[in-house]
TIDO-869132 format. One line per field, with one value per residue: residue number from 1; residue in one letter; x, y, z of N, C-alpha, C, O in turn. Coordinates in steps of 0.02 Angstrom, whole numbers, plus 50000, padded with zeros to 5 digits. Layout:
N
num	c(NUM / ...)
residuo	c(A / ...)
nx	c(X / ...)
ny	c(Y / ...)
nz	c(Z / ...)
cax	c(X / ...)
cay	c(Y / ...)
caz	c(Z / ...)
cx	c(X / ...)
cy	c(Y / ...)
cz	c(Z / ...)
ox	c(X / ...)
oy	c(Y / ...)
oz	c(Z / ...)
# end
This chain:
152
num	c(1 / 2 / 3 / 4 / 5 / 6 / 7 / 8 / 9 / 10 / 11 / 12 / 13 / 14 / 15 / 16 / 17 / 18 / 19 / 20 / 21 / 22 / 23 / 24 / 25 / 26 / 27 / 28 / 29 / 30 / 31 / 32 / 33 / 34 / 35 / 36 / 37 / 38 / 39 / 40 / 41 / 42 / 43 / 44 / 45 / 46 / 47 / 48 / 49 / 50 / 51 / 52 / 53 / 54 / 55 / 56 / 57 / 58 / 59 / 60 / 61 / 62 / 63 / 64 / 65 / 66 / 67 / 68 / 69 / 70 / 71 / 72 / 73 / 74 / 75 / 76 / 77 / 78 / 79 / 80 / 81 / 82 / 83 / 84 / 85 / 86 / 87 / 88 / 89 / 90 / 91 / 92 / 93 / 94 / 95 / 96 / 97 / 98 / 99 / 100 / 101 / 102 / 103 / 104 / 105 / 106 / 107 / 108 / 109 / 110 / 111 / 112 / 113 / 114 / 115 / 116 / 117 / 118 / 119 / 120 / 121 / 122 / 123 / 124 / 125 / 126 / 127 / 128 / 129 / 130 / 131 / 132 / 133 / 134 / 135 / 136 / 137 / 138 / 139 / 140 / 141 / 142 / 143 / 144 / 145 / 146 / 147 / 148 / 149 / 150 / 151 / 152)
residuo	c(M / D / G / R / V / T / I / L / Y / V / A / V / G / D / S / E / G / I / A / D / F / H / E / A / E / D / A / R / M / G / S / L / S / V / H / G / Y / Q / G / Q / A / G / R / L / I / R / V / Q / C / R / T / L / D / S / I / A / M / E / L / N / I / G / P / D / F / I / K / I / D / V / E / G / F / S / D / A / V / L / S / G / A / S / R / L / L / E / T / V / R / P / C / I / V / L / E / A / N / P / G / D / P / C / P / S / I / T / K / I / L / T / K / Y / R / Y / V / M / H / L / I / T / D / S / G / L / E / R / H / E / Q / I / V / P / S / L / K / Y / R / N / W / L / C / L / P / L / S / P / G / S / E / A / H / G)
nx	c(49013 / 49097 / 49261 / 49229 / 49297 / 49464 / 49602 / 49767 / 49938 / 49987 / 50070 / 49982 / 50000 / 50091 / 50192 / 50279 / 50352 / 50478 / 50435 / 50482 / 50380 / 50298 / 50281 / 50169 / 50140 / 50015 / 49889 / 49817 / 49865 / 49961 / 50091 / 50145 / 50214 / 50392 / 50420 / 50332 / 50163 / 50079 / 50195 / 50160 / 50217 / 50324 / 50404 / 50507 / 50459 / 50506 / 50413 / 50309 / 50250 / 50094 / 50033 / 49842 / 49793 / 49880 / 49838 / 49731 / 49697 / 49780 / 49702 / 49608 / 49470 / 49358 / 49328 / 49194 / 49169 / 49288 / 49384 / 49480 / 49587 / 49734 / 49814 / 49869 / 49900 / 49838 / 49840 / 49954 / 49884 / 49789 / 49842 / 49901 / 49798 / 49776 / 49720 / 49620 / 49512 / 49494 / 49441 / 49365 / 49312 / 49254 / 49170 / 49212 / 49271 / 49351 / 49455 / 49504 / 49630 / 49688 / 49823 / 49861 / 49886 / 49789 / 49749 / 49852 / 49770 / 49623 / 49658 / 49697 / 49583 / 49494 / 49547 / 49497 / 49369 / 49284 / 49189 / 49185 / 49121 / 49094 / 49046 / 48948 / 48874 / 48731 / 48725 / 48757 / 48894 / 48940 / 49092 / 49219 / 49345 / 49437 / 49468 / 49520 / 49439 / 49423 / 49301 / 49236 / 49291 / 49266 / 49268 / 49146 / 49163 / 49119 / 49113 / 49083 / 48981 / 48989 / 48970 / 48929 / 48929 / 49045 / 49028 / 48889)
ny	c(48868 / 48824 / 48835 / 48991 / 49080 / 49086 / 49051 / 49140 / 49123 / 49292 / 49473 / 49596 / 49731 / 49881 / 49817 / 49678 / 49552 / 49506 / 49560 / 49637 / 49582 / 49658 / 49542 / 49541 / 49532 / 49550 / 49464 / 49555 / 49635 / 49649 / 49687 / 49782 / 49895 / 49908 / 49927 / 49904 / 49919 / 50063 / 50048 / 49928 / 49773 / 49630 / 49541 / 49548 / 49476 / 49378 / 49385 / 49344 / 49482 / 49539 / 49607 / 49661 / 49683 / 49603 / 49493 / 49511 / 49456 / 49348 / 49253 / 49265 / 49324 / 49475 / 49566 / 49629 / 49678 / 49736 / 49707 / 49819 / 49823 / 49849 / 49893 / 50022 / 50045 / 50057 / 50125 / 50076 / 49969 / 49991 / 50077 / 49973 / 49913 / 49959 / 49952 / 49877 / 49969 / 50046 / 49996 / 49879 / 49937 / 49906 / 49901 / 49977 / 49947 / 49991 / 50014 / 50159 / 50246 / 50375 / 50447 / 50356 / 50338 / 50435 / 50579 / 50520 / 50409 / 50476 / 50541 / 50433 / 50374 / 50482 / 50492 / 50403 / 50422 / 50369 / 50407 / 50439 / 50363 / 50403 / 50242 / 50248 / 50248 / 50303 / 50301 / 50312 / 50434 / 50553 / 50615 / 50718 / 50710 / 50566 / 50547 / 50504 / 50448 / 50420 / 50358 / 50300 / 50192 / 50130 / 50143 / 50156 / 50142 / 50218 / 50175 / 50283 / 50345 / 50331 / 50498 / 50529 / 50658 / 50723 / 50811 / 50805)
nz	c(50581 / 50510 / 50401 / 50407 / 50477 / 50517 / 50596 / 50623 / 50655 / 50707 / 50703 / 50673 / 50553 / 50477 / 50371 / 50289 / 50365 / 50512 / 50670 / 50814 / 50962 / 51099 / 51253 / 51363 / 51546 / 51573 / 51499 / 51402 / 51340 / 51238 / 51152 / 50980 / 51044 / 51093 / 51214 / 51283 / 51309 / 51362 / 51451 / 51535 / 51606 / 51545 / 51426 / 51250 / 51131 / 50986 / 50814 / 50671 / 50562 / 50479 / 50356 / 50346 / 50196 / 50143 / 50199 / 50179 / 50043 / 50002 / 50083 / 49998 / 50022 / 50077 / 50206 / 50275 / 50387 / 50526 / 50675 / 50769 / 50907 / 50964 / 51061 / 51034 / 50920 / 50818 / 50681 / 50606 / 50599 / 50506 / 50417 / 50340 / 50275 / 50162 / 50052 / 50061 / 50128 / 50038 / 49933 / 49970 / 50079 / 50228 / 50378 / 50530 / 50690 / 50827 / 50946 / 51049 / 51157 / 51300 / 51229 / 51131 / 50956 / 50889 / 50817 / 50681 / 50660 / 50630 / 50512 / 50422 / 50415 / 50387 / 50233 / 50182 / 50158 / 50293 / 50418 / 50567 / 50728 / 50892 / 51008 / 51141 / 51290 / 51273 / 51131 / 50955 / 50963 / 50834 / 50767 / 50711 / 50718 / 50803 / 50952 / 51093 / 51247 / 51439 / 51490 / 51359 / 51235 / 51128 / 50943 / 50808 / 50646 / 50480 / 50317 / 50185 / 50073 / 49895 / 49843 / 49936 / 50075 / 50180 / 50288 / 50343)
cax	c(49058 / 49150 / 49260 / 49229 / 49360 / 49517 / 49660 / 49812 / 50000 / 50053 / 50072 / 49946 / 50034 / 50087 / 50212 / 50263 / 50411 / 50463 / 50449 / 50485 / 50341 / 50302 / 50221 / 50140 / 50119 / 49919 / 49896 / 49776 / 49904 / 50020 / 50089 / 50205 / 50285 / 50460 / 50414 / 50255 / 50115 / 50067 / 50226 / 50136 / 50273 / 50322 / 50448 / 50512 / 50482 / 50503 / 50336 / 50304 / 50213 / 50086 / 49973 / 49783 / 49783 / 49909 / 49825 / 49649 / 49732 / 49799 / 49636 / 49527 / 49408 / 49342 / 49284 / 49128 / 49174 / 49344 / 49379 / 49538 / 49592 / 49806 / 49852 / 49910 / 49960 / 49768 / 49876 / 49978 / 49834 / 49736 / 49900 / 49908 / 49739 / 49730 / 49675 / 49548 / 49500 / 49494 / 49406 / 49324 / 49234 / 49222 / 49141 / 49270 / 49258 / 49427 / 49466 / 49580 / 49641 / 49720 / 49904 / 49840 / 49918 / 49726 / 49790 / 49862 / 49711 / 49606 / 49691 / 49677 / 49495 / 49469 / 49592 / 49464 / 49321 / 49269 / 49129 / 49183 / 49046 / 49103 / 49017 / 48920 / 48796 / 48671 / 48716 / 48811 / 48894 / 48964 / 49143 / 49265 / 49416 / 49445 / 49461 / 49538 / 49406 / 49432 / 49244 / 49205 / 49359 / 49284 / 49230 / 49118 / 49195 / 49082 / 49127 / 49036 / 48946 / 49005 / 48929 / 48913 / 48968 / 49096 / 49008 / 48838)
cay	c(48935 / 48807 / 48871 / 49062 / 49071 / 49059 / 49086 / 49166 / 49189 / 49354 / 49520 / 49643 / 49801 / 49908 / 49816 / 49630 / 49524 / 49503 / 49611 / 49637 / 49601 / 49660 / 49490 / 49574 / 49476 / 49541 / 49437 / 49558 / 49701 / 49633 / 49751 / 49783 / 49948 / 49853 / 49954 / 49883 / 49963 / 50101 / 50036 / 49857 / 49734 / 49591 / 49494 / 49554 / 49404 / 49415 / 49365 / 49372 / 49550 / 49510 / 49698 / 49653 / 49684 / 49545 / 49415 / 49474 / 49436 / 49277 / 49204 / 49302 / 49375 / 49557 / 49587 / 49697 / 49713 / 49741 / 49756 / 49828 / 49832 / 49838 / 49937 / 50069 / 50032 / 50049 / 50171 / 50030 / 49913 / 50028 / 50097 / 49896 / 49903 / 50023 / 49926 / 49844 / 50038 / 50099 / 49949 / 49826 / 49973 / 49868 / 49922 / 49951 / 49950 / 50013 / 50026 / 50226 / 50249 / 50421 / 50417 / 50307 / 50408 / 50480 / 50605 / 50473 / 50360 / 50498 / 50569 / 50376 / 50365 / 50552 / 50501 / 50344 / 50440 / 50372 / 50445 / 50430 / 50401 / 50367 / 50210 / 50265 / 50228 / 50318 / 50278 / 50326 / 50493 / 50575 / 50658 / 50741 / 50647 / 50511 / 50565 / 50468 / 50442 / 50335 / 50318 / 50259 / 50202 / 50098 / 50190 / 50118 / 50181 / 50174 / 50241 / 50364 / 50331 / 50380 / 50556 / 50569 / 50720 / 50690 / 50845 / 50806)
caz	c(50539 / 50485 / 50362 / 50411 / 50542 / 50499 / 50640 / 50601 / 50719 / 50678 / 50714 / 50606 / 50568 / 50430 / 50362 / 50301 / 50393 / 50573 / 50713 / 50909 / 50976 / 51183 / 51278 / 51408 / 51588 / 51558 / 51425 / 51352 / 51347 / 51205 / 51093 / 50936 / 51056 / 51122 / 51285 / 51307 / 51316 / 51442 / 51517 / 51543 / 51601 / 51517 / 51362 / 51221 / 51068 / 50885 / 50793 / 50584 / 50545 / 50430 / 50327 / 50291 / 50139 / 50110 / 50232 / 50135 / 49963 / 50016 / 50085 / 49924 / 50051 / 50072 / 50263 / 50277 / 50474 / 50561 / 50743 / 50778 / 50969 / 50953 / 51092 / 51010 / 50845 / 50762 / 50658 / 50574 / 50548 / 50442 / 50336 / 50312 / 50241 / 50117 / 49998 / 50080 / 50130 / 49982 / 49879 / 49985 / 50134 / 50285 / 50450 / 50577 / 50750 / 50837 / 51013 / 51061 / 51226 / 51314 / 51220 / 51072 / 50901 / 50869 / 50727 / 50640 / 50623 / 50598 / 50460 / 50394 / 50431 / 50316 / 50175 / 50155 / 50183 / 50336 / 50465 / 50649 / 50796 / 50964 / 51033 / 51211 / 51354 / 51254 / 51073 / 50932 / 50935 / 50769 / 50782 / 50644 / 50729 / 50841 / 51053 / 51155 / 51303 / 51466 / 51488 / 51313 / 51213 / 51034 / 50890 / 50747 / 50579 / 50417 / 50239 / 50147 / 49998 / 49821 / 49829 / 50004 / 50092 / 50237 / 50343 / 50336)
cx	c(49125 / 49172 / 49286 / 49283 / 49421 / 49588 / 49717 / 49866 / 50005 / 50022 / 50015 / 49974 / 50034 / 50160 / 50232 / 50357 / 50402 / 50482 / 50445 / 50405 / 50323 / 50264 / 50215 / 50131 / 50047 / 49932 / 49833 / 49806 / 49959 / 50036 / 50163 / 50257 / 50340 / 50459 / 50379 / 50206 / 50091 / 50120 / 50201 / 50226 / 50285 / 50406 / 50449 / 50500 / 50483 / 50444 / 50312 / 50233 / 50191 / 50041 / 49870 / 49773 / 49833 / 49867 / 49748 / 49633 / 49749 / 49745 / 49595 / 49506 / 49418 / 49310 / 49242 / 49129 / 49262 / 49345 / 49449 / 49557 / 49672 / 49834 / 49879 / 49954 / 49887 / 49794 / 49905 / 49948 / 49818 / 49803 / 49927 / 49866 / 49723 / 49687 / 49626 / 49522 / 49475 / 49436 / 49355 / 49274 / 49228 / 49219 / 49192 / 49255 / 49324 / 49444 / 49537 / 49571 / 49676 / 49792 / 49918 / 49883 / 49814 / 49741 / 49805 / 49771 / 49635 / 49619 / 49721 / 49609 / 49469 / 49489 / 49526 / 49396 / 49282 / 49227 / 49164 / 49128 / 49096 / 49038 / 49009 / 48874 / 48724 / 48679 / 48765 / 48831 / 48957 / 49035 / 49174 / 49336 / 49387 / 49474 / 49467 / 49483 / 49397 / 49365 / 49225 / 49295 / 49336 / 49230 / 49196 / 49157 / 49171 / 49121 / 49070 / 49032 / 48990 / 48961 / 48903 / 48940 / 49004 / 49049 / 48923 / 48775)
cy	c(48907 / 48839 / 48967 / 49119 / 49047 / 49114 / 49086 / 49175 / 49223 / 49402 / 49543 / 49702 / 49826 / 49891 / 49732 / 49628 / 49508 / 49551 / 49587 / 49636 / 49597 / 49604 / 49516 / 49520 / 49470 / 49516 / 49488 / 49632 / 49695 / 49688 / 49761 / 49864 / 49892 / 49877 / 49941 / 49948 / 49995 / 50062 / 49975 / 49800 / 49668 / 49574 / 49518 / 49466 / 49432 / 49355 / 49377 / 49411 / 49531 / 49625 / 49627 / 49649 / 49610 / 49485 / 49393 / 49451 / 49345 / 49228 / 49230 / 49295 / 49451 / 49553 / 49632 / 49708 / 49677 / 49755 / 49742 / 49830 / 49803 / 49852 / 49970 / 50084 / 50017 / 50073 / 50133 / 49992 / 49949 / 50048 / 50025 / 49884 / 49943 / 50005 / 49894 / 49919 / 50052 / 50034 / 49920 / 49894 / 49951 / 49924 / 49916 / 49987 / 49928 / 50037 / 50107 / 50226 / 50310 / 50385 / 50361 / 50366 / 50428 / 50513 / 50572 / 50446 / 50403 / 50518 / 50489 / 50366 / 50413 / 50540 / 50422 / 50359 / 50391 / 50419 / 50396 / 50425 / 50358 / 50317 / 50232 / 50235 / 50233 / 50304 / 50278 / 50405 / 50517 / 50627 / 50667 / 50711 / 50622 / 50535 / 50520 / 50489 / 50385 / 50313 / 50263 / 50266 / 50150 / 50153 / 50150 / 50183 / 50157 / 50212 / 50244 / 50326 / 50359 / 50428 / 50590 / 50597 / 50688 / 50754 / 50841 / 50771)
cz	c(50509 / 50426 / 50341 / 50435 / 50504 / 50550 / 50615 / 50662 / 50718 / 50703 / 50663 / 50613 / 50509 / 50363 / 50359 / 50343 / 50490 / 50605 / 50781 / 50919 / 51068 / 51210 / 51339 / 51468 / 51587 / 51486 / 51368 / 51342 / 51302 / 51153 / 51043 / 51004 / 51115 / 51199 / 51320 / 51328 / 51384 / 51478 / 51563 / 51550 / 51561 / 51467 / 51309 / 51155 / 51008 / 50872 / 50703 / 50608 / 50482 / 50399 / 50321 / 50257 / 50109 / 50146 / 50182 / 50072 / 49953 / 50025 / 50034 / 49978 / 50074 / 50132 / 50257 / 50358 / 50485 / 50626 / 50761 / 50871 / 50969 / 50992 / 51079 / 50935 / 50795 / 50679 / 50593 / 50550 / 50504 / 50404 / 50322 / 50283 / 50211 / 50055 / 50004 / 50097 / 50085 / 49927 / 49911 / 50060 / 50175 / 50346 / 50483 / 50664 / 50805 / 50897 / 51037 / 51133 / 51235 / 51281 / 51158 / 51011 / 50865 / 50804 / 50694 / 50621 / 50598 / 50538 / 50424 / 50355 / 50346 / 50257 / 50124 / 50142 / 50224 / 50384 / 50519 / 50710 / 50859 / 50998 / 51135 / 51232 / 51275 / 51171 / 51027 / 50921 / 50882 / 50798 / 50728 / 50672 / 50801 / 50890 / 51095 / 51229 / 51354 / 51484 / 51442 / 51272 / 51147 / 51024 / 50823 / 50696 / 50520 / 50373 / 50222 / 50083 / 49939 / 49822 / 49905 / 50006 / 50162 / 50297 / 50360 / 50400)
ox	c(49178 / 49131 / 49324 / 49301 / 49424 / 49609 / 49732 / 49856 / 50064 / 49965 / 50003 / 49977 / 49987 / 50178 / 50212 / 50400 / 50351 / 50529 / 50418 / 50369 / 50331 / 50205 / 50267 / 50116 / 50015 / 49966 / 49810 / 49769 / 50009 / 49996 / 50220 / 50318 / 50324 / 50494 / 50379 / 50215 / 50086 / 50103 / 50218 / 50272 / 50230 / 50458 / 50391 / 50537 / 50468 / 50431 / 50299 / 50186 / 50227 / 50034 / 49859 / 49731 / 49817 / 49866 / 49720 / 49579 / 49735 / 49737 / 49538 / 49526 / 49472 / 49252 / 49260 / 49088 / 49287 / 49315 / 49476 / 49503 / 49680 / 49893 / 49934 / 50003 / 49884 / 49772 / 49887 / 49961 / 49840 / 49807 / 49979 / 49877 / 49669 / 49641 / 49588 / 49494 / 49419 / 49395 / 49299 / 49216 / 49171 / 49255 / 49227 / 49232 / 49342 / 49449 / 49599 / 49520 / 49708 / 49814 / 49971 / 49903 / 49802 / 49746 / 49768 / 49730 / 49595 / 49571 / 49776 / 49591 / 49446 / 49458 / 49521 / 49360 / 49238 / 49242 / 49171 / 49098 / 49122 / 48986 / 49053 / 48836 / 48691 / 48624 / 48817 / 48799 / 49015 / 49029 / 49162 / 49377 / 49342 / 49530 / 49422 / 49492 / 49377 / 49360 / 49205 / 49338 / 49383 / 49186 / 49234 / 49170 / 49184 / 49154 / 49018 / 49071 / 49023 / 48905 / 48875 / 48986 / 48987 / 49040 / 48901 / 48715)
oy	c(48934 / 48868 / 48995 / 49175 / 48996 / 49172 / 49036 / 49215 / 49224 / 49398 / 49507 / 49729 / 49809 / 49933 / 49702 / 49672 / 49502 / 49586 / 49536 / 49677 / 49545 / 49609 / 49513 / 49464 / 49417 / 49536 / 49468 / 49681 / 49730 / 49723 / 49751 / 49875 / 49852 / 49849 / 49956 / 50003 / 49969 / 50040 / 49972 / 49796 / 49653 / 49602 / 49522 / 49417 / 49487 / 49303 / 49435 / 49394 / 49511 / 49679 / 49572 / 49604 / 49575 / 49430 / 49342 / 49431 / 49302 / 49177 / 49207 / 49241 / 49479 / 49534 / 49683 / 49746 / 49624 / 49804 / 49687 / 49848 / 49742 / 49836 / 49970 / 50112 / 49978 / 50046 / 50150 / 49969 / 49933 / 50023 / 50022 / 49835 / 49971 / 50031 / 49881 / 49929 / 50077 / 50055 / 49928 / 49887 / 49968 / 49973 / 49865 / 50042 / 49871 / 50098 / 50101 / 50210 / 50322 / 50329 / 50333 / 50423 / 50427 / 50485 / 50579 / 50465 / 50377 / 50506 / 50495 / 50355 / 50398 / 50570 / 50403 / 50315 / 50364 / 50478 / 50335 / 50473 / 50303 / 50346 / 50230 / 50199 / 50190 / 50295 / 50250 / 50440 / 50499 / 50669 / 50624 / 50690 / 50641 / 50551 / 50498 / 50542 / 50329 / 50253 / 50207 / 50310 / 50127 / 50184 / 50112 / 50242 / 50101 / 50263 / 50215 / 50288 / 50411 / 50411 / 50643 / 50599 / 50635 / 50730 / 50886 / 50774)
oz	c(50491 / 50391 / 50301 / 50416 / 50469 / 50545 / 50581 / 50708 / 50735 / 50726 / 50614 / 50668 / 50472 / 50321 / 50408 / 50350 / 50524 / 50590 / 50802 / 50892 / 51100 / 51195 / 51373 / 51450 / 51594 / 51438 / 51315 / 51337 / 51314 / 51122 / 51063 / 51002 / 51159 / 51240 / 51380 / 51353 / 51440 / 51534 / 51622 / 51509 / 51538 / 51484 / 51289 / 51151 / 50985 / 50902 / 50686 / 50644 / 50437 / 50428 / 50296 / 50250 / 50061 / 50118 / 50161 / 50050 / 49912 / 49992 / 50033 / 49998 / 50085 / 50124 / 50227 / 50385 / 50466 / 50647 / 50768 / 50896 / 50974 / 50987 / 51107 / 50911 / 50747 / 50628 / 50536 / 50494 / 50449 / 50348 / 50290 / 50248 / 50216 / 50024 / 49957 / 50043 / 50092 / 49886 / 49888 / 50079 / 50191 / 50355 / 50480 / 50681 / 50820 / 50896 / 51038 / 51164 / 51184 / 51292 / 51144 / 51025 / 50805 / 50749 / 50645 / 50579 / 50558 / 50502 / 50397 / 50298 / 50291 / 50213 / 50065 / 50117 / 50190 / 50380 / 50516 / 50733 / 50863 / 51014 / 51177 / 51201 / 51245 / 51145 / 51041 / 50882 / 50891 / 50843 / 50685 / 50631 / 50837 / 50870 / 51130 / 51259 / 51341 / 51495 / 51457 / 51274 / 51115 / 51055 / 50792 / 50705 / 50498 / 50384 / 50238 / 50053 / 49945 / 49803 / 49923 / 49966 / 50188 / 50353 / 50395 / 50389)
# end
C-alpha cells in the first residue's frame, strides 16, 4: 500500500475553508452538524474543510471508489465532488440513516446519472431514490455508462 494511502486531517464537504465540527463523545459520530449528529453529546472544534474535487486535483488522483460515512452530510460531500462525479465517475458506497438529507443525495446522484442500490443480506436492491432504513444503511451507487437507460 506504500504510496497508495494519504492521510489528510480535514473535514470533507461542499466548500473550502474553516468549519465548525462537532467532536462527539462517541468518536464514531463526529459531524459538521454544530448541534451534534442526532443529538450526540460533545464539543465544537474548528477544522479545515476541503472538497473531494480539490483534494483529487491536489493529489492528482482519480479515485474509482469512494466510501462516504459522514453522519448526515453525504449531500455536502457529493456537492463538493461534482468534477469527480462528472468526469471520473467513481463507484460510491454511502451510508444513509433516518433523518439524513436523502432527497438531496438522490438529486445529486440522479443529476450525474448514478443508479442506487441498497445493500441487503440477500444482495443488492435497486431503488429510484435513497430511502433510509433502520435495518440496512449502506448504498452502492454505480455510474451509468454513456447511452445506458436510467430506468432499465
